[in-house]
C-alpha positions as protocol buffer text, in pm:
chain_id: "A"
residue {
  index: 1
  type: UNK
  ca { x: -4 y: -4 z: 12 }
}
residue {
  index: 2
  type: UNK
  ca { x: 134 y: 349 z: -86 }
}
residue {
  index: 3
  type: UNK
  ca { x: 207 y: 558 z: 222 }
}
residue {
  index: 4
  type: UNK
  ca { x: -52 y: 818 z: 143 }
}
residue {
  index: 5
  type: UNK
  ca { x: -325 y: 542 z: 167 }
}
residue {
  index: 6
  type: UNK
  ca { x: -195 y: 391 z: 498 }
}
residue {
  index: 7
  type: UNK
  ca { x: -166 y: 745 z: 661 }
}
residue {
  index: 8
  type: UNK
  ca { x: -535 y: 828 z: 540 }
}
residue {
  index: 9
  type: UNK
  ca { x: -657 y: 483 z: 654 }
}
residue {
  index: 10
  type: UNK
  ca { x: -491 y: 548 z: 999 }
}
residue {
  index: 11
  type: UNK
  ca { x: -639 y: 881 z: 1047 }
}
residue {
  index: 12
  type: UNK
  ca { x: -996 y: 732 z: 1129 }
}
residue {
  index: 13
  type: UNK
  ca { x: -818 y: 556 z: 1434 }
}
residue {
  index: 14
  type: UNK
  ca { x: -675 y: 880 z: 1609 }
}
residue {
  index: 15
  type: UNK
  ca { x: -837 y: 976 z: 1936 }
}
residue {
  index: 16
  type: UNK
  ca { x: -867 y: 1329 z: 2057 }
}
residue {
  index: 17
  type: UNK
  ca { x: -606 y: 1344 z: 2322 }
}
residue {
  index: 18
  type: UNK
  ca { x: -407 y: 1622 z: 2511 }
}
residue {
  index: 19
  type: UNK
  ca { x: -77 y: 1746 z: 2375 }
}
residue {
  index: 20
  type: UNK
  ca { x: 165 y: 1536 z: 2564 }
}
residue {
  index: 21
  type: UNK
  ca { x: 557 y: 1671 z: 2572 }
}
residue {
  index: 22
  type: UNK
  ca { x: 854 y: 1539 z: 2763 }
}
residue {
  index: 23
  type: UNK
  ca { x: 859 y: 1661 z: 3095 }
}
residue {
  index: 24
  type: UNK
  ca { x: 476 y: 1655 z: 3178 }
}
residue {
  index: 25
  type: UNK
  ca { x: 373 y: 1449 z: 3465 }
}
residue {
  index: 26
  type: UNK
  ca { x: 77 y: 1229 z: 3324 }
}
residue {
  index: 27
  type: UNK
  ca { x: -212 y: 1037 z: 3465 }
}
residue {
  index: 28
  type: UNK
  ca { x: -298 y: 745 z: 3205 }
}
residue {
  index: 29
  type: UNK
  ca { x: -643 y: 575 z: 3252 }
}
residue {
  index: 30
  type: UNK
  ca { x: -540 y: 214 z: 3120 }
}
residue {
  index: 31
  type: UNK
  ca { x: -831 y: -40 z: 3065 }
}
residue {
  index: 32
  type: UNK
  ca { x: -696 y: -389 z: 3181 }
}
residue {
  index: 33
  type: UNK
  ca { x: -830 y: -730 z: 3195 }
}
residue {
  index: 34
  type: UNK
  ca { x: -837 y: -947 z: 3507 }
}
residue {
  index: 35
  type: UNK
  ca { x: -1001 y: -1296 z: 3432 }
}
residue {
  index: 36
  type: UNK
  ca { x: -1341 y: -1186 z: 3299 }
}
residue {
  index: 37
  type: UNK
  ca { x: -1369 y: -844 z: 3469 }
}
residue {
  index: 38
  type: UNK
  ca { x: -1206 y: -531 z: 3304 }
}
residue {
  index: 39
  type: UNK
  ca { x: -1129 y: -218 z: 3535 }
}
residue {
  index: 40
  type: UNK
  ca { x: -927 y: 82 z: 3483 }
}
residue {
  index: 41
  type: UNK
  ca { x: -575 y: 142 z: 3617 }
}
residue {
  index: 42
  type: UNK
  ca { x: -422 y: 451 z: 3661 }
}
residue {
  index: 43
  type: UNK
  ca { x: -42 y: 510 z: 3569 }
}
residue {
  index: 44
  type: UNK
  ca { x: 96 y: 830 z: 3701 }
}
residue {
  index: 45
  type: UNK
  ca { x: 462 y: 923 z: 3600 }
}
residue {
  index: 46
  type: UNK
  ca { x: 690 y: 1159 z: 3409 }
}
residue {
  index: 47
  type: UNK
  ca { x: 671 y: 1151 z: 3004 }
}
residue {
  index: 48
  type: UNK
  ca { x: 1031 y: 1085 z: 2917 }
}
residue {
  index: 49
  type: UNK
  ca { x: 975 y: 1053 z: 2551 }
}
residue {
  index: 50
  type: UNK
  ca { x: 746 y: 1069 z: 2273 }
}
residue {
  index: 51
  type: UNK
  ca { x: 769 y: 895 z: 1957 }
}
residue {
  index: 52
  type: UNK
  ca { x: 560 y: 1020 z: 1671 }
}
residue {
  index: 53
  type: UNK
  ca { x: 517 y: 724 z: 1429 }
}
residue {
  index: 54
  type: UNK
  ca { x: 514 y: 691 z: 1055 }
}
residue {
  index: 55
  type: UNK
  ca { x: 141 y: 760 z: 1050 }
}
residue {
  index: 56
  type: UNK
  ca { x: -92 y: 954 z: 1289 }
}
residue {
  index: 57
  type: UNK
  ca { x: -205 y: 667 z: 1495 }
}
residue {
  index: 58
  type: UNK
  ca { x: 148 y: 521 z: 1577 }
}
residue {
  index: 59
  type: UNK
  ca { x: 241 y: 796 z: 1819 }
}
residue {
  index: 60
  type: UNK
  ca { x: 364 y: 661 z: 2172 }
}
residue {
  index: 61
  type: UNK
  ca { x: 469 y: 792 z: 2491 }
}
residue {
  index: 62
  type: UNK
  ca { x: 714 y: 651 z: 2760 }
}
residue {
  index: 63
  type: UNK
  ca { x: 613 y: 724 z: 3098 }
}
residue {
  index: 64
  type: UNK
  ca { x: 836 y: 672 z: 3406 }
}
residue {
  index: 65
  type: UNK
  ca { x: 754 y: 642 z: 3783 }
}
residue {
  index: 66
  type: UNK
  ca { x: 924 y: 515 z: 4098 }
}
residue {
  index: 67
  type: UNK
  ca { x: 749 y: 241 z: 4250 }
}
residue {
  index: 68
  type: UNK
  ca { x: 896 y: 97 z: 4595 }
}
residue {
  index: 69
  type: UNK
  ca { x: 1238 y: 270 z: 4501 }
}
residue {
  index: 70
  type: UNK
  ca { x: 1239 y: 88 z: 4154 }
}
residue {
  index: 71
  type: UNK
  ca { x: 1214 y: 276 z: 3834 }
}
residue {
  index: 72
  type: UNK
  ca { x: 935 y: 147 z: 3641 }
}
residue {
  index: 73
  type: UNK
  ca { x: 859 y: 275 z: 3269 }
}
residue {
  index: 74
  type: UNK
  ca { x: 563 y: 184 z: 3056 }
}
residue {
  index: 75
  type: UNK
  ca { x: 544 y: 265 z: 2687 }
}
residue {
  index: 76
  type: UNK
  ca { x: 153 y: 369 z: 2597 }
}
residue {
  index: 77
  type: UNK
  ca { x: 23 y: 371 z: 2241 }
}
residue {
  index: 78
  type: UNK
  ca { x: -167 y: 705 z: 2260 }
}
residue {
  index: 79
  type: UNK
  ca { x: -459 y: 634 z: 2046 }
}
residue {
  index: 80
  type: UNK
  ca { x: -505 y: 246 z: 2172 }
}
residue {
  index: 81
  type: UNK
  ca { x: -853 y: 178 z: 2245 }
}
residue {
  index: 82
  type: UNK
  ca { x: -743 y: 42 z: 2591 }
}
residue {
  index: 83
  type: UNK
  ca { x: -660 y: 399 z: 2683 }
}
residue {
  index: 84
  type: UNK
  ca { x: -956 y: 584 z: 2851 }
}
residue {
  index: 85
  type: UNK
  ca { x: -800 y: 910 z: 2916 }
}
residue {
  index: 86
  type: UNK
  ca { x: -464 y: 1084 z: 2986 }
}
residue {
  index: 87
  type: UNK
  ca { x: -478 y: 1396 z: 3257 }
}
residue {
  index: 88
  type: UNK
  ca { x: -194 y: 1647 z: 3262 }
}
residue {
  index: 89
  type: UNK
  ca { x: -76 y: 1716 z: 3597 }
}
residue {
  index: 90
  type: UNK
  ca { x: 226 y: 1917 z: 3583 }
}
residue {
  index: 91
  type: UNK
  ca { x: 427 y: 2079 z: 3320 }
}
residue {
  index: 92
  type: UNK
  ca { x: 803 y: 2080 z: 3389 }
}
residue {
  index: 93
  type: UNK
  ca { x: 1060 y: 2304 z: 3208 }
}
residue {
  index: 94
  type: UNK
  ca { x: 1302 y: 2073 z: 3001 }
}
residue {
  index: 95
  type: UNK
  ca { x: 1567 y: 2163 z: 2752 }
}
residue {
  index: 96
  type: UNK
  ca { x: 1558 y: 1792 z: 2583 }
}
residue {
  index: 97
  type: UNK
  ca { x: 1336 y: 1598 z: 2354 }
}
residue {
  index: 98
  type: UNK
  ca { x: 1418 y: 1275 z: 2549 }
}
residue {
  index: 99
  type: UNK
  ca { x: 1485 y: 1264 z: 2937 }
}
residue {
  index: 100
  type: UNK
  ca { x: 1677 y: 925 z: 2954 }
}
residue {
  index: 101
  type: UNK
  ca { x: 1935 y: 1086 z: 3168 }
}
residue {
  index: 102
  type: UNK
  ca { x: 1678 y: 1070 z: 3446 }
}
residue {
  index: 103
  type: UNK
  ca { x: 1728 y: 710 z: 3472 }
}
residue {
  index: 104
  type: UNK
  ca { x: 2042 y: 730 z: 3603 }
}
residue {
  index: 105
  type: UNK
  ca { x: 1935 y: 968 z: 3873 }
}
residue {
  index: 106
  type: UNK
  ca { x: 1790 y: 914 z: 4224 }
}
residue {
  index: 107
  type: UNK
  ca { x: 1622 y: 1151 z: 4460 }
}
residue {
  index: 108
  type: UNK
  ca { x: 1638 y: 1526 z: 4455 }
}
residue {
  index: 109
  type: UNK
  ca { x: 1852 y: 1505 z: 4152 }
}
residue {
  index: 110
  type: UNK
  ca { x: 1593 y: 1357 z: 3951 }
}
residue {
  index: 111
  type: UNK
  ca { x: 1341 y: 1644 z: 3994 }
}
residue {
  index: 112
  type: UNK
  ca { x: 1243 y: 1893 z: 3734 }
}
residue {
  index: 113
  type: UNK
  ca { x: 1153 y: 2234 z: 3777 }
}
residue {
  index: 114
  type: UNK
  ca { x: 786 y: 2314 z: 3747 }
}
residue {
  index: 115
  type: UNK
  ca { x: 755 y: 2546 z: 3479 }
}
residue {
  index: 116
  type: UNK
  ca { x: 536 y: 2846 z: 3550 }
}
residue {
  index: 117
  type: UNK
  ca { x: 250 y: 2859 z: 3319 }
}
residue {
  index: 118
  type: UNK
  ca { x: -57 y: 3086 z: 3293 }
}
residue {
  index: 119
  type: UNK
  ca { x: -426 y: 2933 z: 3324 }
}
residue {
  index: 120
  type: UNK
  ca { x: -451 y: 2953 z: 2961 }
}
residue {
  index: 121
  type: UNK
  ca { x: -115 y: 2784 z: 2866 }
}
residue {
  index: 122
  type: UNK
  ca { x: -202 y: 2486 z: 3120 }
}
residue {
  index: 123
  type: UNK
  ca { x: -567 y: 2466 z: 2980 }
}
residue {
  index: 124
  type: UNK
  ca { x: -435 y: 2406 z: 2645 }
}
residue {
  index: 125
  type: UNK
  ca { x: -201 y: 2149 z: 2779 }
}
residue {
  index: 126
  type: UNK
  ca { x: -443 y: 1948 z: 2994 }
}
residue {
  index: 127
  type: UNK
  ca { x: -741 y: 2015 z: 2759 }
}
residue {
  index: 128
  type: UNK
  ca { x: -1014 y: 1773 z: 2833 }
}
residue {
  index: 129
  type: UNK
  ca { x: -1118 y: 1498 z: 2574 }
}
residue {
  index: 130
  type: UNK
  ca { x: -1413 y: 1648 z: 2398 }
}
residue {
  index: 131
  type: UNK
  ca { x: -1754 y: 1539 z: 2449 }
}
residue {
  index: 132
  type: UNK
  ca { x: -1979 y: 1394 z: 2195 }
}
residue {
  index: 133
  type: UNK
  ca { x: -2163 y: 1646 z: 1999 }
}
residue {
  index: 134
  type: UNK
  ca { x: -2537 y: 1688 z: 2058 }
}
residue {
  index: 135
  type: UNK
  ca { x: -2756 y: 1809 z: 1773 }
}
residue {
  index: 136
  type: UNK
  ca { x: -2907 y: 2142 z: 1877 }
}
residue {
  index: 137
  type: UNK
  ca { x: -3271 y: 2031 z: 1724 }
}
residue {
  index: 138
  type: UNK
  ca { x: -3289 y: 1764 z: 1998 }
}
residue {
  index: 139
  type: UNK
  ca { x: -3206 y: 1979 z: 2278 }
}
residue {
  index: 140
  type: UNK
  ca { x: -3501 y: 2251 z: 2170 }
}
residue {
  index: 141
  type: UNK
  ca { x: -3737 y: 1964 z: 2140 }
}
residue {
  index: 142
  type: UNK
  ca { x: -3635 y: 1832 z: 2464 }
}
residue {
  index: 143
  type: UNK
  ca { x: -3652 y: 2168 z: 2663 }
}
residue {
  index: 144
  type: UNK
  ca { x: -4006 y: 2257 z: 2546 }
}
residue {
  index: 145
  type: UNK
  ca { x: -4146 y: 1913 z: 2605 }
}
residue {
  index: 146
  type: UNK
  ca { x: -4428 y: 1892 z: 2896 }
}
residue {
  index: 147
  type: UNK
  ca { x: -4511 y: 1584 z: 3073 }
}
residue {
  index: 148
  type: UNK
  ca { x: -4840 y: 1567 z: 3259 }
}
residue {
  index: 149
  type: UNK
  ca { x: -4834 y: 1951 z: 3311 }
}
residue {
  index: 150
  type: UNK
  ca { x: -4440 y: 1935 z: 3429 }
}
residue {
  index: 151
  type: UNK
  ca { x: -4223 y: 2107 z: 3209 }
}
residue {
  index: 152
  type: UNK
  ca { x: -3912 y: 1894 z: 3174 }
}
residue {
  index: 153
  type: UNK
  ca { x: -3559 y: 2041 z: 3250 }
}
residue {
  index: 154
  type: UNK
  ca { x: -3339 y: 2076 z: 2943 }
}
residue {
  index: 155
  type: UNK
  ca { x: -3129 y: 1761 z: 2886 }
}
residue {
  index: 156
  type: UNK
  ca { x: -3333 y: 1529 z: 3073 }
}
residue {
  index: 157
  type: UNK
  ca { x: -3497 y: 1213 z: 2945 }
}
residue {
  index: 158
  type: UNK
  ca { x: -3861 y: 1198 z: 2959 }
}
residue {
  index: 159
  type: UNK
  ca { x: -3914 y: 817 z: 2796 }
}
residue {
  index: 160
  type: UNK
  ca { x: -4024 y: 576 z: 3054 }
}
residue {
  index: 161
  type: UNK
  ca { x: -3990 y: 861 z: 3338 }
}
residue {
  index: 162
  type: UNK
  ca { x: -4267 y: 895 z: 3586 }
}
residue {
  index: 163
  type: UNK
  ca { x: -4314 y: 1235 z: 3711 }
}
residue {
  index: 164
  type: UNK
  ca { x: -4391 y: 1237 z: 4079 }
}
residue {
  index: 165
  type: UNK
  ca { x: -4678 y: 1498 z: 4177 }
}
residue {
  index: 166
  type: UNK
  ca { x: -4718 y: 1420 z: 4522 }
}
residue {
  index: 167
  type: UNK
  ca { x: -4399 y: 1617 z: 4662 }
}
residue {
  index: 168
  type: UNK
  ca { x: -4549 y: 1924 z: 4497 }
}
residue {
  index: 169
  type: UNK
  ca { x: -4874 y: 1879 z: 4679 }
}
residue {
  index: 170
  type: UNK
  ca { x: -4703 y: 1846 z: 5006 }
}
residue {
  index: 171
  type: UNK
  ca { x: -4532 y: 2161 z: 4941 }
}
residue {
  index: 172
  type: UNK
  ca { x: -4870 y: 2343 z: 4852 }
}
residue {
  index: 173
  type: UNK
  ca { x: -4993 y: 2213 z: 5199 }
}
residue {
  index: 174
  type: UNK
  ca { x: -4705 y: 2368 z: 5391 }
}
residue {
  index: 175
  type: UNK
  ca { x: -4760 y: 2701 z: 5220 }
}
residue {
  index: 176
  type: UNK
  ca { x: -5119 y: 2719 z: 5342 }
}
């Protein structure tokens, strides 16, 4: 397959993720399977490298943390279906693209100075994943619906929901 076709085909697998760079402290929410059950496990650590692959869907990050005095590194595929979300916790000032030198450092020597960012700059780095879009016509229809004389609040579902009128009657009695 020509590279243009591969790149176009892989673009459909790309998911919206926050911008992640070396020096960012991130929390990766990864779905893992244990037996027949699936749960979310959080791996929090420092991004020491980012690899941008040949296609948009190939990008990976290497996250390092210290667990029980031992350095643990995991390589995550950014657009994997097993990754639920990635949260950016801190942004550190670094001068290198790969932070492999931190492997040989311990304690205070392994610290990175936090970059003082403005609220806007941090919001861009830690941008939440966008929510699925809702058609405006559906919202207008839902907000104007009435169920048994009670107007339904915007964004609530009315199918199969019963409206309880008894609490309203109790409030009327208290007012009298």
